[in-house]
LUMLOZA-776590 format. One record per residue: x, y, z of N, C-alpha, C in turn. Coordinates in pm, whole numbers, plus 50000, padded with zeros to 5 digits. Example, Ala and Ser with C-alpha at 12.3 -4.5 7.8 and 13.67 -1.06 7.14 Angstrom:
<pts>
- 51319 49431 50780 51230 49550 50780 51320 49670 50780
- 51285 49775 50708 51367 49894 50714 51290 50003 50787
</pts>
This chain:
<pts>
- 96317 50949 15256 96321 50806 15283 96235 50774 15404
- 96195 50649 15412 96125 50598 15530 96224 50515 15610
- 96241 50549 15736 96350 50493 15815 96297 50435 15946
- 96345 50315 15980 96309 50252 16106 96424 50270 16204
- 96393 50324 16321 96494 50345 16426 96466 50248 16540
- 96562 50159 16565 96552 50062 16675 96617 50123 16800
- 96541 50126 16909 96593 50186 17031 96567 50335 17034
- 96446 50374 16995 96419 50515 16966 96393 50602 17088
- 96404 50547 17208 96390 50630 17327 96524 50655 17396
- 96631 50611 17335 96763 50628 17396 96818 50768 17382
- 96935 50789 17442 96995 50922 17445 97031 50973 17306
- 97090 50887 17226 97128 50927 17091 97005 50935 17001
- 96911 50843 17022 96798 50830 16931 96713 50956 16921
- 96689 51023 17032 96603 51142 17027 96665 51248 16937
- 96795 51269 16949 96864 51365 16861 96860 51315 16716
- 96884 51186 16697 96885 51130 16563 96751 51148 16494
- 96643 51117 16565 96509 51130 16506 96484 51274 16463
- 96520 51369 16547 96503 51511 16510 96582 51543 16384
- 96704 51494 16375 96789 51522 16259 96732 51458 16133
- 96683 51334 16145 96626 51267 16028 96502 51339 15977
- 96417 51382 16069 96296 51456 16029 96336 51589 15966
- 96435 51655 16023 96483 51782 15968 96536 51764 15826
- 96591 51646 15797 96641 51617 15662 96531 51574 15567
- 96406 51569 15614 96293 51538 15527 96249 51394 15526
- 96299 51312 15617 96264 51170 15620 96141 51144 15706
- 96076 51031 15680 95972 50978 15766 96034 50874 15858
- 96004 50881 15986 96066 50793 16083 95962 50702 16147
- 95990 50573 16148 95914 50477 16226 96000 50447 16348
- 95950 50483 16466 96028 50477 16589 95993 50353 16669
- 96081 50254 16669 96057 50130 16740 96102 50139 16884
- 96015 50102 16977 96048 50110 17120 95959 50016 17198
- 96010 49968 17312 95926 49887 17401 95819 49972 17467
- 95853 50095 17499 95759 50186 17565 95735 50304 17472
- 95634 50288 17387 95615 50387 17281 95571 50523 17335
- 95519 50525 17458 95479 50653 17517 95600 50742 17544
- 95719 50686 17540 95841 50765 17564 95903 50818 17436
- 95849 50779 17322 95902 50828 17194 95872 50976 17179
- 95969 51051 17130 95952 51194 17110 95833 51220 17017
- 95750 51319 17051 95633 51351 16971 95669 51458 16868
- 95672 51414 16742 95704 51504 16631 95621 51464 16510
- 95592 51559 16425 95533 51524 16296 95632 51439 16218
- 95581 51347 16140 95661 51256 16057 95732 51149 16139
- 95688 51129 16264 95741 51022 16349 95625 50934 16393
- 95633 50805 16362 95529 50709 16398 95584 50607 16497
- 95540 50609 16623 95588 50511 16721 95530 50372 16691
- 95613 50270 16708 95572 50131 16688 95631 50049 16802
- 95548 49962 16861 95600 49875 16966 95702 49778 16908
- 95819 49771 16972 95928 49687 16921 96012 49641 17038
- 96022 49510 17053 96093 49452 17168 96204 49361 17116
- 96327 49386 17159 96440 49308 17111 96442 49167 17167
- 96350 49133 17255 96335 48996 17302 96241 48916 17211
- 96172 48984 17120 96082 48915 17027 96160 48831 16927
- 96089 48743 16858 96158 48662 16758 96166 48737 16625
- 96240 48681 16531 96267 48749 16405 96139 48775 16326
- 96046 48680 16326 95922 48698 16250 95842 48817 16303
- 95836 48831 16435 95766 48946 16493 95835 49077 16454
- 95966 49079 16457 96040 49198 16418 96017 49231 16271
- 96013 49128 16189 95991 49148 16046 95858 49218 16021
- 95754 49178 16094 95622 49240 16079 95623 49386 16125
- 95702 49417 16226 95707 49554 16278 95785 49647 16185
- 95895 49597 16130 95981 49682 16046 95918 49706 15910
- 95862 49605 15850 95790 49615 15722 95876 49678 15614
- 95814 49769 15533 95880 49823 15414 95940 49961 15441
- 96065 49962 15478 96137 50088 15497 96262 50087 15409
- 96324 50204 15398 96441 50217 15313 96572 50194 15388
- 96568 50211 15519 96690 50195 15597 96653 50164 15742
- 96744 50097 15810 96727 50065 15953 96847 50120 16029
- 96817 50189 16138 96920 50229 16234 96908 50143 16359
- 97021 50088 16403 97022 50019 16533 97098 50108 16631
- 97023 50176 16718 97085 50264 16818 97042 50224 16959
- 96994 50101 16972 96951 50051 17103 97072 50014 17187
- 97053 50018 17317 97158 49975 17408 97101 49952 17546
- 97145 49847 17610 97090 49814 17742 97165 49882 17856
- 97273 49953 17823 97358 50018 17923 97405 49918 18029
- 97441 49799 17978 97499 49697 18062 97401 49605 18133
- 97271 49626 18113 97171 49551 18189 97119 49428 18117
- 97141 49419 17986 97082 49310 17908 97168 49286 17784
- 97297 49269 17805 97393 49272 17694 97368 49163 17591
- 97341 49041 17635 97324 48932 17539 97197 48947 17457
- 97086 48972 17524 96957 48977 17455 96938 49104 17373
- 96994 49216 17418 96973 49343 17350 97089 49378 17258
- 97206 49395 17315 97320 49448 17239 97379 49347 17141
- 97371 49220 17174 97428 49118 17086 97320 49051 17002
- 97242 48960 17062 97146 48882 16984 97031 48968 16933
- 96990 49068 17009 96886 49159 16960 96925 49224 16829
- 97049 49270 16823 97098 49333 16700 97099 49234 16584
- 97143 49112 16611 97147 49010 16506 97007 48983 16451
- 96909 48972 16539 96772 48946 16494 96719 49061 16409
- 96754 49183 16442 96712 49297 16360 96774 49288 16221
- 96899 49250 16213 96964 49231 16082 96890 49126 16001
- 96857 49015 16066 96788 48908 15996 96651 48954 15949
- 96581 49032 16031 96450 49085 15992 96463 49181 15874
- 96565 49265 15877 96586 49358 15765 96607 49281 15636
- 96688 49177 15641 96713 49099 15518 96587 49028 15472
- 96507 48977 15565 96383 48911 15526 96289 49009 15454
- 96297 49136 15490 96211 49237 15427 96274 49300 15303
- 96393 49254 15266 96458 49307 15147 96517 49446 15166
- 96538 49486 15290 96598 49616 15319 96749 49602 15309
- 96816 49697 15245 96960 49687 15226 97040 49774 15323
- 96995 49896 15345 97077 49992 15422 97059 49970 15571
- 97169 49950 15641 97166 49920 15784 97279 49996 15852
- 97243 50082 15946 97342 50164 16015 97345 50127 16163
- 97462 50087 16208 97480 50035 16343 97560 50134 16429
- 97501 50174 16541 97576 50250 16640 97650 50151 16729
- 97781 50163 16732 97862 50068 16807 97946 50141 16911
- 98066 50093 16932 98154 50146 17036 98296 50154 16982
- 98370 50254 17027 98508 50272 16981 98589 50144 16996
- 98652 50102 16886 98738 49983 16883 98663 49854 16916
- 98532 49850 16886 98455 49729 16919 98510 49604 16850
- 98572 49620 16735 98622 49507 16659 98772 49482 16682
- 98829 49555 16776 98973 49544 16801 98999 49518 16950
- 98981 49393 16995 98998 49362 17138 99135 49402 17194
- 99235 49406 17107 99369 49444 17154 99375 49589 17202
- 99270 49668 17171 99267 49808 17211 99181 49832 17336
- 99120 49727 17388 99023 49747 17497 99088 49783 17631
- 99219 49779 17638 99288 49819 17760 99299 49971 17773
- 99266 50043 17667 99283 50188 17667 99201 50254 17777
- 99248 50371 17819 99177 50448 17920 99035 50475 17874
- 98939 50452 17962 98799 50474 17930 98728 50355 17870
- 98804 50253 17827 98743 50134 17766 98744 50013 17859
- 98834 50012 17955 98849 49894 18040 98720 49857 18112
- 98642 49958 18150 98517 49930 18221 98404 49890 18127
- 98428 49892 17997 98324 49861 17899 98349 49727 17831
- 98432 49643 17891 98472 49519 17823 98352 49431 17788
- 98260 49409 17880 98145 49323 17851 98059 49382 17739
- 98040 49514 17741 97965 49580 17633 98037 49562 17500
- 98168 49582 17500 98243 49568 17376 98243 49424 17325
- 98238 49328 17415 98227 49188 17369 98094 49168 17296
- 97986 49220 17352 97856 49208 17285 97858 49276 17149
- 97916 49396 17143 97923 49468 17015 98016 49397 16917
- 98123 49337 16968 98216 49262 16884 98143 49154 16806
- 98059 49078 16874 97987 48970 16807 97879 49024 16714
- 97806 49126 16756 97702 49183 16669 97763 49245 16544
- 97870 49322 16561 97933 49387 16447 97994 49286 16351
- 98058 49182 16406 98114 49079 16320 98006 49006 16242
- 97891 48982 16306 97782 48918 16234 97736 49005 16118
- 97723 49134 16143 97679 49227 16039 97774 49225 15919
- 97903 49223 15946 98002 49226 15839 98011 49092 15766
- 98011 48983 15840 98046 48852 15783 97928 48764 15747
- 97811 48789 15807 97699 48697 15790 97576 48760 15727
- 97589 48884 15679 97477 48946 15608 97526 49004 15476
- 97430 49038 15391 97460 49108 15266 97409 49251 15271
- 97391 49302 15392 97340 49437 15411 97444 49542 15373
- 97395 49656 15326 97481 49771 15301 97499 49846 15433
- 97592 49795 15512 97607 49843 15649 97704 49961 15658
- 97687 50039 15761 97791 50127 15814 97791 50107 15965
- 97907 50088 16022 97922 50075 16167 97992 50200 16218
- 97924 50274 16303 97982 50396 16360 98028 50368 16502
- 98155 50396 16528 98216 50368 16658 98254 50500 16726
- 98166 50555 16807 98201 50678 16878 98282 50651 17003
- 98357 50752 17043 98423 50748 17173 98318 50773 17282
- 98360 50792 17404 98267 50808 17517 98168 50921 17493
- 98041 50895 17522 97936 50993 17499 97928 51093 17614
- 97907 51219 17579 97891 51323 17680 97762 51400 17652
- 97711 51466 17755 97588 51544 17744 97615 51688 17699
- 97741 51720 17672 97775 51856 17634 97711 51893 17500
- 97693 52023 17478 97637 52071 17352 97736 52044 17240
- 97689 51982 17133 97777 51952 17021 97805 52074 16935
- 97920 52074 16871 97960 52185 16784 97934 52156 16637
- 97898 52030 16606 97885 51993 16466 98018 51970 16399
- 98125 51967 16477 98260 51943 16424 98314 51813 16484
- 98375 51732 16400 98416 51598 16443 98555 51563 16392
- 98606 51453 16445 98727 51390 16394 98691 51248 16355
- 98727 51208 16235 98693 51075 16184 98817 50987 16180
- 98803 50867 16236 98908 50765 16237 99035 50810 16309
- 99015 50898 16407 99125 50932 16496 99113 50852 16624
- 99165 50907 16731 99159 50835 16859 99117 50928 16972
- 99027 51023 16940 98975 51113 17042 98900 51036 17148
- 98878 51100 17263 98824 51028 17377 98678 51059 17409
- 98615 51156 17343 98476 51184 17377 98399 51239 17257
- 98266 51226 17268 98173 51276 17167 98053 51339 17235
- 98014 51457 17192 97883 51508 17229 97777 51421 17163
- 97673 51385 17237 97568 51299 17185 97508 51357 17057
- 97487 51488 17055 97427 51549 16936 97519 51537 16814
- 97651 51539 16835 97743 51519 16723 97732 51378 16667
- 97719 51280 16756 97703 51141 16712 97575 51127 16629
- 97467 51186 16676 97340 51179 16604 97350 51244 16467
- 97418 51358 16459 97433 51427 16331 97513 51343 16232
- 97616 51276 16281 97694 51189 16193 97609 51071 16146
- 97536 51010 16238 97448 50899 16199 97352 50941 16089
- 97287 51055 16107 97190 51102 16008 97259 51131 15875
- 97378 51188 15880 97449 51226 15758 97498 51106 15678
- 97513 50991 15742 97561 50872 15671 97473 50837 15552
- 97343 50866 15562 97251 50834 15452 97284 50912 15325
- 97350 51026 15340 97382 51110 15224 97514 51069 15159
- 97585 50978 15222 97722 50946 15177 97734 50797 15149
- 97711 50758 15024 97720 50616 14988 97861 50561 15002
- 97960 50650 15008 98098 50603 15027 98122 50546 15166
- 98023 50562 15255 98036 50505 15390 97984 50362 15398
- 97924 50313 15290 97871 50176 15291 97986 50076 15299
- 97966 49972 15380 98064 49866 15403 98188 49919 15475
- 98168 50021 15558 98282 50076 15631 98254 50081 15781
- 98361 50068 15857 98361 50087 16002 98429 50220 16029
- 98358 50310 16097 98407 50447 16111 98417 50484 16259
- 98536 50520 16303 98553 50574 16437 98529 50725 16433
- 98476 50778 16543 98456 50924 16547 98474 50975 16689
- 98509 51102 16696 98512 51175 16822 98487 51321 16790
- 98469 51404 16891 98460 51547 16868 98591 51595 16807
- 98580 51694 16719 98700 51743 16651 98680 51881 16594
- 98742 51907 16481 98736 52041 16424 98700 52043 16276
- 98643 51932 16226 98606 51924 16085 98456 51915 16068
- 98403 51987 15972 98262 51979 15938 98224 51835 15905
- 98107 51793 15951 98066 51652 15937 98059 51607 15792
- 97994 51683 15706 97983 51642 15566 98119 51637 15499
- 98206 51731 15530 98341 51729 15472 98417 51605 15519
- 98405 51576 15648 98477 51460 15704 98431 51329 15640
- 98299 51315 15619 98248 51193 15559 98282 51185 15410
- 98279 51298 15342 98314 51299 15199 98456 51252 15176
- 98544 51282 15269 98686 51250 15253 98723 51107 15289
- 98625 51029 15337 98655 50890 15376 98704 50809 15255
</pts>
């Protein structure tokens, strides 16, 4: 498949791009600073700014089979990047006739009643931005979406083992990337919101059982 990755210089994105290429896909890597995109065969950097309008995004994304939104401002630009930026990417995908859309979100982003939990209280503004973006994806598009909600990200080496729809408190970044990449192989994940954390189940087995 040909896949567009939005936010391709982020922490998760570099692992994701490697995994997608390893699975045999061609990646178009969208980033504001394309010189920071990982240099790999089958990866084409493209300038992409979430402050641009929908028409400009539509021209950049063009004809791909799937879009990943893994961008994040890390609290510095929540409205323009994490909320409205995501919405504009969805609109651009639909204008181009692209159906598959995979959103990296945050644990319990759609459940404000859970935001008091340990580790989430400091992320309230981020979760508000994701709440609106995720709700738009579900309610205002016809995209074949999957929303992945990981727990807190860590730099630890991933084991390739996860827990799905539990309430674990952390994820190795590489585990999150592997799950994101694997979603393309599992059509049963379409139209689903999936929580994940590090665990003890093989990724493909965990997704198959959803």
